[in-house]
LUMTIGU-102902 format. One record per atom (N, C-alpha, C): atom name; residue number from 1; y, z, x. Coordinates in Angstrom, 3 decimals, padded with zeros to 6 digits. Example, Ala and Ser with C-alpha at 12.3 -4.5 7.8 and 13.67 -1.06 7.14 Angstrom:
<pts>
[pt "N",1,[-005.690,007.800,013.190]] [pt "CA",1,[-004.500,007.800,012.300]] [pt "C",1,[-003.300,007.800,013.200]] [pt "N",2,[-002.250,007.080,012.850]] [pt "CA",2,[-001.060,007.140,013.670]] [pt "C",2,[000.030,007.870,012.900]] 
</pts>
This chain:
<pts>
[pt "N",1,[-009.238,-003.859,027.533]] [pt "CA",1,[-010.302,-004.668,026.977]] [pt "C",1,[-011.549,-003.829,026.714]] [pt "N",2,[-011.839,-002.936,027.657]] [pt "CA",2,[-013.020,-002.092,027.504]] [pt "C",2,[-012.884,-001.200,026.262]] [pt "N",3,[-011.675,-000.662,026.027]] [pt "CA",3,[-011.429,000.193,024.873]] [pt "C",3,[-011.633,-000.593,023.582]] [pt "N",4,[-011.195,-001.828,023.532]] [pt "CA",4,[-011.374,-002.666,022.346]] [pt "C",4,[-012.860,-002.886,022.088]] [pt "N",5,[-013.622,-003.116,023.118]] [pt "CA",5,[-015.058,-003.344,022.968]] [pt "C",5,[-015.757,-002.078,022.454]] [pt "N",6,[-015.349,-000.900,022.944]] [pt "CA",6,[-015.941,000.362,022.486]] [pt "C",6,[-015.631,000.573,021.010]] [pt "N",7,[-014.379,000.363,020.620]] [pt "CA",7,[-013.983,000.520,019.216]] [pt "C",7,[-014.770,-000.447,018.339]] [pt "N",8,[-014.917,-001.689,018.776]] [pt "CA",8,[-015.674,-002.685,018.014]] [pt "C",8,[-017.123,-002.230,017.822]] [pt "N",9,[-017.751,-001.740,018.872]] [pt "CA",9,[-019.143,-001.290,018.779]] [pt "C",9,[-019.283,-000.117,017.816]] [pt "N",10,[-018.350,000.821,017.870]] [pt "CA",10,[-018.387,001.966,016.969]] [pt "C",10,[-018.218,001.507,015.530]] [pt "N",11,[-017.270,000.622,015.267]] [pt "CA",11,[-017.026,000.141,013.911]] [pt "C",11,[-018.204,-000.642,013.357]] [pt "N",12,[-018.893,-001.372,014.197]] [pt "CA",12,[-020.055,-002.138,013.756]] [pt "C",12,[-021.240,-001.205,013.508]] [pt "N",13,[-021.408,-000.187,014.333]] [pt "CA",13,[-022.560,000.701,014.220]] [pt "C",13,[-022.440,001.700,013.076]] [pt "N",14,[-021.245,002.208,012.780]] [pt "CA",14,[-021.094,003.267,011.784]] [pt "C",14,[-021.598,002.910,010.394]] [pt "N",15,[-021.241,001.765,009.820]] [pt "CA",15,[-021.740,001.498,008.469]] [pt "C",15,[-023.260,001.454,008.381]] [pt "N",16,[-023.910,000.859,009.358]] [pt "CA",16,[-025.364,000.775,009.287]] [pt "C",16,[-025.990,002.142,009.506]] [pt "N",17,[-025.388,002.961,010.359]] [pt "CA",17,[-025.898,004.294,010.597]] [pt "C",17,[-025.770,005.143,009.342]] [pt "N",18,[-024.611,005.109,008.686]] [pt "CA",18,[-024.378,005.926,007.492]] [pt "C",18,[-025.275,005.479,006.346]] [pt "N",19,[-025.467,004.186,006.173]] [pt "CA",19,[-026.223,003.679,005.045]] [pt "C",19,[-027.730,003.768,005.214]] [pt "N",20,[-028.192,003.949,006.419]] [pt "CA",20,[-029.631,003.962,006.650]] [pt "C",20,[-030.226,005.353,006.572]] [pt "N",21,[-029.392,006.374,006.543]] [pt "CA",21,[-029.892,007.736,006.542]] [pt "C",21,[-030.255,008.227,007.929]] [pt "N",22,[-029.970,007.428,008.964]] [pt "CA",22,[-030.296,007.820,010.334]] [pt "C",22,[-029.535,009.061,010.779]] [pt "N",23,[-028.390,009.346,010.131]] [pt "CA",23,[-027.598,010.513,010.511]] [pt "C",23,[-028.047,011.775,009.781]] [pt "N",24,[-029.065,011.675,008.951]] [pt "CA",24,[-029.562,012.812,008.173]] [pt "C",24,[-030.390,013.716,009.068]] [pt "N",25,[-030.082,015.017,009.067]] [pt "CA",25,[-030.842,015.965,009.862]] [pt "C",25,[-030.978,017.270,009.110]] [pt "N",26,[-032.154,017.834,009.120]] [pt "CA",26,[-032.382,019.143,008.528]] [pt "C",26,[-032.197,020.208,009.604]] [pt "N",27,[-031.688,021.377,009.199]] [pt "CA",27,[-031.582,022.469,010.170]] [pt "C",27,[-032.968,022.918,010.627]] [pt "N",28,[-033.012,023.613,011.752]] [pt "CA",28,[-034.278,024.117,012.283]] [pt "C",28,[-034.976,024.986,011.236]] [pt "N",29,[-036.271,024.817,011.106]] [pt "CA",29,[-037.059,025.597,010.151]] [pt "C",29,[-037.270,024.893,008.824]] [pt "N",30,[-036.555,023.779,008.587]] [pt "CA",30,[-036.742,023.008,007.359]] [pt "C",30,[-037.402,021.686,007.695]] [pt "N",31,[-038.114,021.127,006.733]] [pt "CA",31,[-038.859,019.888,006.923]] [pt "C",31,[-038.106,018.743,006.252]] [pt "N",32,[-037.931,017.650,006.972]] [pt "CA",32,[-037.277,016.462,006.393]] [pt "C",32,[-038.284,015.670,005.574]] [pt "N",33,[-037.893,015.334,004.346]] [pt "CA",33,[-038.732,014.533,003.454]] [pt "C",33,[-037.999,013.233,003.122]] [pt "N",34,[-038.770,012.167,002.912]] [pt "CA",34,[-038.208,010.855,002.614]] [pt "C",34,[-038.997,010.204,001.488]] [pt "N",35,[-038.299,009.479,000.632]] [pt "CA",35,[-038.931,008.757,-000.463]] [pt "C",35,[-038.156,007.464,-000.709]] [pt "N",36,[-038.861,006.432,-001.122]] [pt "CA",36,[-038.221,005.199,-001.592]] [pt "C",36,[-038.569,005.058,-003.065]] [pt "N",37,[-037.526,004.980,-003.907]] [pt "CA",37,[-037.728,004.909,-005.348]] [pt "C",37,[-038.176,003.516,-005.768]] [pt "N",38,[-038.570,003.372,-007.047]] [pt "CA",38,[-038.997,002.062,-007.567]] [pt "C",38,[-037.914,001.008,-007.416]] [pt "N",39,[-036.634,001.427,-007.560]] [pt "CA",39,[-035.534,000.459,-007.418]] [pt "C",39,[-035.035,000.364,-005.978]] [pt "N",40,[-035.866,000.794,-005.032]] [pt "CA",40,[-035.627,000.646,-003.599]] [pt "C",40,[-034.487,001.511,-003.053]] [pt "N",41,[-034.184,002.625,-003.713]] [pt "CA",41,[-033.211,003.562,-003.164]] [pt "C",41,[-033.932,004.484,-002.186]] [pt "N",42,[-033.285,004.729,-001.061]] [pt "CA",42,[-033.826,005.628,-000.053]] [pt "C",42,[-033.327,007.035,-000.353]] [pt "N",43,[-034.240,008.015,-000.405]] [pt "CA",43,[-033.882,009.417,-000.635]] [pt "C",43,[-034.356,010.252,000.545]] [pt "N",44,[-033.522,011.205,000.963]] [pt "CA",44,[-033.916,012.142,002.019]] [pt "C",44,[-033.450,013.527,001.617]] [pt "N",45,[-034.278,014.526,001.908]] [pt "CA",45,[-033.904,015.897,001.618]] [pt "C",45,[-034.630,016.825,002.580]] [pt "N",46,[-034.202,018.080,002.577]] [pt "CA",46,[-034.835,019.110,003.393]] [pt "C",46,[-035.642,020.017,002.474]] [pt "N",47,[-036.762,020.522,003.003]] [pt "CA",47,[-037.649,021.385,002.233]] [pt "C",47,[-038.088,022.570,003.076]] [pt "N",48,[-038.348,023.681,002.394]] [pt "CA",48,[-038.940,024.836,003.061]] [pt "C",48,[-040.436,024.606,003.188]] [pt "N",49,[-041.120,025.462,003.920]] [pt "CA",49,[-042.582,025.369,004.031]] [pt "C",49,[-043.254,025.563,002.683]] [pt "N",50,[-042.563,026.241,001.753]] [pt "CA",50,[-043.101,026.488,000.414]] [pt "C",50,[-042.838,025.318,-000.532]] [pt "N",51,[-042.175,024.261,-000.070]] [pt "CA",51,[-041.927,023.084,-000.896]] [pt "C",51,[-040.643,023.124,-001.711]] [pt "N",52,[-039.767,024.100,-001.473]] [pt "CA",52,[-038.479,024.162,-002.174]] [pt "C",52,[-037.461,023.299,-001.456]] [pt "N",53,[-036.727,022.502,-002.244]] [pt "CA",53,[-035.643,021.720,-001.644]] [pt "C",53,[-034.534,022.675,-001.212]] [pt "N",54,[-034.019,022.438,-000.019]] [pt "CA",54,[-033.053,023.352,000.571]] [pt "C",54,[-032.040,022.573,001.408]] [pt "N",55,[-030.825,023.025,001.460]] [pt "CA",55,[-029.762,022.552,002.323]] [pt "C",55,[-029.087,021.267,001.842]] [pt "N",56,[-029.824,020.148,001.758]] [pt "CA",56,[-029.166,018.880,001.471]] [pt "C",56,[-030.120,017.849,000.876]] [pt "N",57,[-029.595,017.046,-000.072]] [pt "CA",57,[-030.300,015.887,-000.619]] [pt "C",57,[-029.316,014.732,-000.545]] [pt "N",58,[-029.749,013.585,-000.027]] [pt "CA",58,[-028.914,012.383,000.009]] [pt "C",58,[-029.767,011.183,-000.388]] [pt "N",59,[-029.102,010.205,-001.006]] [pt "CA",59,[-029.798,008.977,-001.398]] [pt "C",59,[-028.852,007.801,-001.201]] [pt "N",60,[-029.444,006.617,-000.921]] [pt "CA",60,[-028.671,005.413,-000.652]] [pt "C",60,[-029.141,004.267,-001.534]] [pt "N",61,[-028.201,003.431,-001.947]] [pt "CA",61,[-028.539,002.202,-002.665]] [pt "C",61,[-029.281,001.257,-001.725]] [pt "N",62,[-029.904,000.249,-002.313]] [pt "CA",62,[-030.618,-000.770,-001.537]] [pt "C",62,[-029.680,-001.457,-000.544]] [pt "N",63,[-028.382,-001.598,-000.916]] [pt "CA",63,[-027.419,-002.266,-000.026]] [pt "C",63,[-026.961,-001.369,001.124]] [pt "N",64,[-027.436,-000.111,001.163]] [pt "CA",64,[-027.105,000.793,002.264]] [pt "C",64,[-025.962,001.753,001.974]] [pt "N",65,[-025.205,001.546,000.901]] [pt "CA",65,[-024.112,002.473,000.612]] [pt "C",65,[-024.679,003.732,-000.052]] [pt "N",66,[-024.017,004.844,000.179]] [pt "CA",66,[-024.515,006.116,-000.337]] [pt "C",66,[-024.463,006.154,-001.852]] [pt "N",67,[-025.505,006.687,-002.479]] [pt "CA",67,[-025.600,006.810,-003.927]] [pt "C",67,[-025.370,008.254,-004.369]] [pt "N",68,[-025.943,009.203,-003.635]] [pt "CA",68,[-025.882,010.596,-004.060]] [pt "C",68,[-025.850,011.525,-002.861]] [pt "N",69,[-025.046,012.602,-002.998]] [pt "CA",69,[-024.957,013.645,-001.983]] [pt "C",69,[-024.974,014.975,-002.725]] [pt "N",70,[-025.947,015.842,-002.430]] [pt "CA",70,[-026.037,017.141,-003.092]] [pt "C",70,[-026.367,018.216,-002.063]] [pt "N",71,[-025.603,019.307,-002.099]] [pt "CA",71,[-025.940,020.467,-001.289]] [pt "C",71,[-026.880,021.352,-002.113]] [pt "N",72,[-027.834,021.991,-001.431]] [pt "CA",72,[-028.878,022.771,-002.110]] [pt "C",72,[-029.018,024.163,-001.512]] [pt "N",73,[-029.471,025.104,-002.361]] [pt "CA",73,[-029.777,026.453,-001.887]] [pt "C",73,[-030.869,027.034,-002.783]] [pt "N",74,[-031.948,027.514,-002.173]] [pt "CA",74,[-033.073,028.096,-002.910]] [pt "C",74,[-033.575,027.194,-004.035]] [pt "N",75,[-033.638,025.901,-003.794]] [pt "CA",75,[-034.154,024.956,-004.775]] [pt "C",75,[-033.170,024.539,-005.852]] [pt "N",76,[-031.922,025.030,-005.797]] [pt "CA",76,[-030.899,024.690,-006.788]] [pt "C",76,[-029.774,023.903,-006.140]] [pt "N",77,[-029.084,023.089,-006.959]] [pt "CA",77,[-027.863,022.479,-006.466]] [pt "C",77,[-026.858,023.615,-006.257]] [pt "N",78,[-026.244,023.638,-005.078]] [pt "CA",78,[-025.323,024.716,-004.735]] [pt "C",78,[-024.312,024.159,-003.736]] [pt "N",79,[-023.086,024.025,-004.163]] [pt "CA",79,[-022.068,023.439,-003.317]] [pt "C",79,[-021.682,022.069,-003.844]] [pt "N",80,[-021.206,021.230,-002.972]] [pt "CA",80,[-020.684,019.914,-003.335]] [pt "C",80,[-021.767,018.975,-003.860]] [pt "N",81,[-021.411,018.200,-004.894]] [pt "CA",81,[-022.289,017.171,-005.441]] [pt "C",81,[-021.431,015.939,-005.725]] [pt "N",82,[-021.850,014.785,-005.219]] [pt "CA",82,[-021.092,013.545,-005.413]] [pt "C",82,[-022.051,012.412,-005.751]] [pt "N",83,[-021.715,011.648,-006.788]] [pt "CA",83,[-022.404,010.393,-007.098]] [pt "C",83,[-021.457,009.267,-006.755]] [pt "N",84,[-021.990,008.193,-006.184]] [pt "CA",84,[-021.172,007.056,-005.769]] [pt "C",84,[-021.588,005.792,-006.512]] [pt "N",85,[-020.661,004.862,-006.617]] [pt "CA",85,[-020.984,003.536,-007.137]] [pt "C",85,[-021.624,002.738,-006.005]] [pt "N",86,[-022.193,001.590,-006.319]] [pt "CA",86,[-022.857,000.780,-005.289]] [pt "C",86,[-021.877,000.215,-004.263]] [pt "N",87,[-020.566,000.238,-004.568]] [pt "CA",87,[-019.593,-000.227,-003.568]] [pt "C",87,[-019.061,000.918,-002.714]] [pt "N",88,[-019.592,002.141,-002.912]] [pt "CA",88,[-019.232,003.271,-002.064]] [pt "C",88,[-018.130,004.171,-002.600]] [pt "N",89,[-017.557,003.848,-003.738]] [pt "CA",89,[-016.508,004.679,-004.325]] [pt "C",89,[-017.154,005.821,-005.104]] [pt "N",90,[-016.511,006.991,-005.124]] [pt "CA",90,[-017.089,008.086,-005.916]] [pt "C",90,[-017.021,007.781,-007.408]] [pt "N",91,[-018.034,008.210,-008.161]] [pt "CA",91,[-017.991,008.063,-009.621]] [pt "C",91,[-017.941,009.433,-010.294]] [pt "N",92,[-018.561,010.455,-009.689]] [pt "CA",92,[-018.515,011.833,-010.190]] [pt "C",92,[-018.519,012.773,-008.987]] [pt "N",93,[-017.667,013.808,-009.053]] [pt "CA",93,[-017.619,014.774,-007.948]] [pt "C",93,[-017.325,016.160,-008.504]] [pt "N",94,[-018.076,017.162,-008.024]] [pt "CA",94,[-017.852,018.543,-008.419]] [pt "C",94,[-018.719,019.478,-007.603]] [pt "N",95,[-018.718,020.759,-007.996]] [pt "CA",95,[-019.490,021.768,-007.271]] [pt "C",95,[-020.424,022.511,-008.218]] [pt "N",96,[-021.493,023.031,-007.620]] [pt "CA",96,[-022.458,023.853,-008.332]] [pt "C",96,[-022.529,025.232,-007.684]] [pt "N",97,[-022.859,026.233,-008.502]] [pt "CA",97,[-023.169,027.574,-008.026]] [pt "C",97,[-024.561,027.890,-008.542]] [pt "N",98,[-025.554,027.781,-007.671]] [pt "CA",98,[-026.958,028.019,-008.018]] [pt "C",98,[-027.366,027.280,-009.291]] [pt "N",99,[-027.043,025.983,-009.339]] [pt "CA",99,[-027.469,025.114,-010.428]] [pt "C",99,[-026.513,025.026,-011.602]] [pt "N",100,[-025.431,025.787,-011.590]] [pt "CA",100,[-024.466,025.756,-012.688]] [pt "C",100,[-023.163,025.134,-012.216]] [pt "N",101,[-022.635,024.204,-013.030]] [pt "CA",101,[-021.374,023.552,-012.676]] [pt "C",101,[-020.254,024.587,-012.625]] [pt "N",102,[-019.424,024.478,-011.595]] [pt "CA",102,[-018.261,025.348,-011.464]] [pt "C",102,[-017.083,024.535,-010.956]] [pt "N",103,[-015.893,025.060,-011.127]] [pt "CA",103,[-014.703,024.446,-010.547]] [pt "C",103,[-014.319,023.142,-011.214]] [pt "N",104,[-013.490,022.386,-010.526]] [pt "CA",104,[-012.976,021.117,-011.046]] [pt "C",104,[-014.009,020.010,-010.836]] [pt "N",105,[-014.286,019.277,-011.919]] [pt "CA",105,[-015.155,018.100,-011.870]] [pt "C",105,[-014.321,016.877,-012.210]] [pt "N",106,[-014.538,015.806,-011.476]] [pt "CA",106,[-013.771,014.575,-011.663]] [pt "C",106,[-014.710,013.396,-011.815]] [pt "N",107,[-014.364,012.480,-012.727]] [pt "CA",107,[-015.071,011.199,-012.891]] [pt "C",107,[-014.063,010.086,-012.670]] [pt "N",108,[-014.533,008.954,-012.126]] [pt "CA",108,[-013.669,007.808,-011.870]] [pt "C",108,[-014.185,006.577,-012.598]] [pt "N",109,[-013.274,005.709,-012.961]] [pt "CA",109,[-013.620,004.367,-013.428]] [pt "C",109,[-014.052,003.547,-012.221]] [pt "N",110,[-014.651,002.402,-012.434]] [pt "CA",110,[-015.073,001.517,-011.351]] [pt "C",110,[-013.927,001.007,-010.492]] [pt "N",111,[-012.670,001.058,-011.005]] [pt "CA",111,[-011.514,000.587,-010.232]] [pt "C",111,[-010.831,001.728,-009.469]] [pt "N",112,[-011.519,002.870,-009.330]] [pt "CA",112,[-011.051,004.061,-008.612]] [pt "C",112,[-009.959,004.843,-009.327]] [pt "N",113,[-009.653,004.512,-010.576]] [pt "CA",113,[-008.737,005.321,-011.376]] [pt "C",113,[-009.519,006.522,-011.904]] [pt "N",114,[-008.859,007.677,-011.973]] [pt "CA",114,[-009.524,008.851,-012.527]] [pt "C",114,[-009.800,008.619,-014.007]] [pt "N",115,[-011.024,008.878,-014.410]] [pt "CA",115,[-011.447,008.736,-015.803]] [pt "C",115,[-011.272,010.058,-016.555]] [pt "N",116,[-011.677,011.168,-015.920]] [pt "CA",116,[-011.551,012.482,-016.541]] [pt "C",116,[-011.654,013.552,-015.477]] [pt "N",117,[-011.043,014.696,-015.784]] [pt "CA",117,[-011.195,015.838,-014.897]] [pt "C",117,[-010.972,017.116,-015.688]] [pt "N",118,[-011.707,018.125,-015.308]] [pt "CA",118,[-011.614,019.401,-015.980]] [pt "C",118,[-012.402,020.467,-015.254]] [pt "N",119,[-012.205,021.695,-015.656]] [pt "CA",119,[-012.806,022.845,-014.991]] [pt "C",119,[-014.057,023.313,-015.730]] [pt "N",120,[-015.046,023.746,-014.940]] [pt "CA",120,[-016.304,024.291,-015.460]] [pt "C",120,[-016.484,025.709,-014.940]] [pt "N",121,[-017.110,026.542,-015.750]] [pt "CA",121,[-017.515,027.880,-015.325]] [pt "C",121,[-018.843,028.181,-016.007]] [pt "N",122,[-019.861,028.520,-015.216]] [pt "CA",122,[-021.195,028.840,-015.732]] [pt "C",122,[-021.739,027.751,-016.651]] [pt "N",123,[-021.583,026.525,-016.253]] [pt "CA",123,[-022.079,025.337,-016.947]] [pt "C",123,[-021.436,025.127,-018.309]] [pt "N",124,[-020.231,025.639,-018.464]] [pt "CA",124,[-019.481,025.394,-019.696]] [pt "C",124,[-018.099,024.888,-019.323]] [pt "N",125,[-017.624,023.860,-020.015]] [pt "CA",125,[-016.258,023.401,-019.742]] [pt "C",125,[-015.266,024.429,-020.245]] [pt "N",126,[-014.169,024.577,-019.548]] [pt "CA",126,[-013.158,025.538,-019.976]] [pt "C",126,[-011.778,025.035,-019.558]] [pt "N",127,[-010.770,025.506,-020.252]] [pt "CA",127,[-009.407,025.104,-019.934]] [pt "C",127,[-009.138,023.679,-020.369]] [pt "N",128,[-007.979,023.160,-020.030]] [pt "CA",128,[-007.644,021.798,-020.451]] [pt "C",128,[-008.459,020.747,-019.685]] [pt "N",129,[-008.937,019.758,-020.418]] [pt "CA",129,[-009.600,018.606,-019.829]] [pt "C",129,[-008.687,017.417,-020.028]] [pt "N",130,[-008.543,016.623,-019.005]] [pt "CA",130,[-007.680,015.452,-019.068]] [pt "C",130,[-008.520,014.202,-018.937]] [pt "N",131,[-008.207,013.213,-019.763]] [pt "CA",131,[-008.918,011.941,-019.721]] [pt "C",131,[-007.900,010.827,-019.624]] [pt "N",132,[-008.317,009.725,-018.999]] [pt "CA",132,[-007.422,008.605,-018.746]] [pt "C",132,[-008.131,007.295,-019.027]] [pt "N",133,[-007.369,006.277,-019.400]] [pt "CA",133,[-007.967,004.956,-019.550]] [pt "C",133,[-008.109,004.322,-018.169]] [pt "N",134,[-008.684,003.129,-018.103]] [pt "CA",134,[-008.950,002.488,-016.806]] [pt "C",134,[-007.678,002.107,-016.048]] [pt "N",135,[-006.507,002.209,-016.698]] [pt "CA",135,[-005.233,001.937,-016.016]] [pt "C",135,[-004.541,003.221,-015.557]] [pt "N",136,[-005.152,004.379,-015.863]] [pt "CA",136,[-004.594,005.650,-015.432]] [pt "C",136,[-003.689,006.325,-016.455]] [pt "N",137,[-003.610,005.770,-017.662]] [pt "CA",137,[-002.780,006.371,-018.706]] [pt "C",137,[-003.593,007.415,-019.467]] [pt "N",138,[-002.961,008.555,-019.868]] [pt "CA",138,[-003.685,009.573,-020.639]] [pt "C",138,[-004.333,008.963,-021.877]] [pt "N",139,[-005.557,009.417,-022.167]] [pt "CA",139,[-006.330,008.884,-023.290]] [pt "C",139,[-007.159,010.000,-023.900]] [pt "N",140,[-007.591,009.844,-025.170]] [pt "CA",140,[-008.482,010.837,-025.773]] [pt "C",140,[-009.790,010.918,-024.992]] [pt "N",141,[-010.341,012.109,-024.907]] [pt "CA",141,[-011.593,012.285,-024.165]] [pt "C",141,[-012.789,011.710,-024.907]] [pt "N",142,[-012.843,011.843,-026.225]] [pt "CA",142,[-013.969,011.292,-026.970]] [pt "C",142,[-015.224,012.124,-026.833]] [pt "N",143,[-016.216,011.812,-027.628]] [pt "CA",143,[-017.454,012.591,-027.663]] [pt "C",143,[-018.423,012.244,-026.543]] [pt "N",144,[-018.260,011.118,-025.903]] [pt "CA",144,[-019.217,010.711,-024.879]] [pt "C",144,[-018.842,011.196,-023.490]] [pt "N",145,[-017.806,012.010,-023.367]] [pt "CA",145,[-017.364,012.487,-022.070]] [pt "C",145,[-018.408,013.405,-021.446]] [pt "N",146,[-018.711,013.188,-020.195]] [pt "CA",146,[-019.684,013.988,-019.461]] [pt "C",146,[-019.363,015.480,-019.544]] [pt "N",147,[-018.093,015.835,-019.576]] [pt "CA",147,[-017.704,017.239,-019.528]] [pt "C",147,[-017.871,017.966,-020.853]] [pt "N",148,[-018.010,017.251,-021.950]] [pt "CA",148,[-017.992,017.886,-023.259]] [pt "C",148,[-019.361,018.458,-023.632]] [pt "N",149,[-019.373,019.423,-024.501]] [pt "CA",149,[-020.602,019.921,-025.107]] [pt "C",149,[-020.263,020.384,-026.515]] [pt "N",150,[-021.266,020.815,-027.267]] [pt "CA",150,[-021.075,021.111,-028.690]] [pt "C",150,[-020.012,022.169,-028.951]] [pt "N",151,[-019.774,023.088,-028.016]] [pt "CA",151,[-018.805,024.155,-028.240]] [pt "C",151,[-017.369,023.765,-027.969]] [pt "N",152,[-017.128,022.548,-027.590]] [pt "CA",152,[-015.771,022.122,-027.231]] [pt "C",152,[-015.093,021.465,-028.410]] [pt "N",153,[-014.017,022.019,-028.858]] [pt "CA",153,[-013.244,021.441,-029.959]] [pt "C",153,[-012.050,020.698,-029.363]] [pt "N",154,[-011.925,019.440,-029.695]] [pt "CA",154,[-010.825,018.627,-029.186]] [pt "C",154,[-009.507,019.017,-029.845]] [pt "N",155,[-008.448,019.016,-029.063]] [pt "CA",155,[-007.111,019.214,-029.606]] [pt "C",155,[-006.753,017.994,-030.457]] [pt "N",156,[-005.689,018.083,-031.216]] [pt "CA",156,[-005.276,017.020,-032.135]] [pt "C",156,[-005.199,015.660,-031.436]] [pt "N",157,[-004.637,015.625,-030.235]] [pt "CA",157,[-004.494,014.351,-029.525]] [pt "C",157,[-005.745,013.961,-028.738]] [pt "N",158,[-006.748,014.834,-028.717]] [pt "CA",158,[-008.005,014.516,-028.038]] [pt "C",158,[-007.950,014.638,-026.531]] [pt "N",159,[-006.821,015.083,-025.966]] [pt "CA",159,[-006.690,015.115,-024.511]] [pt "C",159,[-007.080,016.454,-023.893]] [pt "N",160,[-007.251,017.496,-024.701]] [pt "CA",160,[-007.536,018.806,-024.147]] [pt "C",160,[-008.825,019.391,-024.710]] [pt "N",161,[-009.416,020.250,-023.960]] [pt "CA",161,[-010.541,021.041,-024.418]] [pt "C",161,[-010.145,022.487,-024.153]] [pt "N",162,[-009.517,023.154,-025.128]] [pt "CA",162,[-008.891,024.450,-024.856]] [pt "C",162,[-009.819,025.659,-024.890]] [pt "N",163,[-010.984,025.574,-024.251]] [pt "CA",163,[-011.842,026.752,-024.152]] [pt "C",163,[-011.261,027.683,-023.098]] [pt "N",164,[-011.430,028.971,-023.295]] [pt "CA",164,[-010.913,029.922,-022.316]] [pt "C",164,[-011.771,029.908,-021.074]] [pt "N",165,[-011.129,030.020,-019.926]] [pt "CA",165,[-011.846,030.083,-018.661]] [pt "C",165,[-011.956,031.537,-018.218]] [pt "N",166,[-013.091,031.939,-017.651]] [pt "CA",166,[-013.166,033.289,-017.091]] [pt "C",166,[-012.259,033.380,-015.865]] [pt "N",167,[-011.910,034.580,-015.484]] [pt "CA",167,[-011.037,034.781,-014.328]] [pt "C",167,[-011.718,034.230,-013.081]] [pt "N",168,[-010.912,033.675,-012.178]] [pt "CA",168,[-011.435,033.162,-010.903]] [pt "C",168,[-011.973,034.323,-010.078]] [pt "N",169,[-013.067,034.077,-009.337]] [pt "CA",169,[-013.644,035.122,-008.454]] [pt "C",169,[-012.902,035.153,-007.153]] 
</pts>
């Protein structure tokens, strides 16, 4: 019985703890900053004494679910970056290298089906890009795709972006 009560308390406490930003901590030597946006989103980040954002930025929707998670280095996005929907599902996920998109980036539809995914190098899309409709079936990427830019020529079926990728480091 005691174990059930402990599990219940943990399950009840975790969502409120995660959504409130109470678990946010800056490493020693960095200053924690907090802001509430006009639309009532809570933002927290770490800053150096010189005012540069460093280490981590997180933000939460008014309902308490996480909205944004970004790792930072020397004032740039560096490492994992995730945007979430208001119900807590990821909507965009990828990595940065000193402010430039790198690696595989993925977008999701609101029903958690993958919308698109493709590789970035030095803030340019490269290699094949795959796009899907809201049911998960392959679909043309179209011009409004987050991953596309003016230098990307769509293949005949619209499913690929055949730019060459630089060699992996």
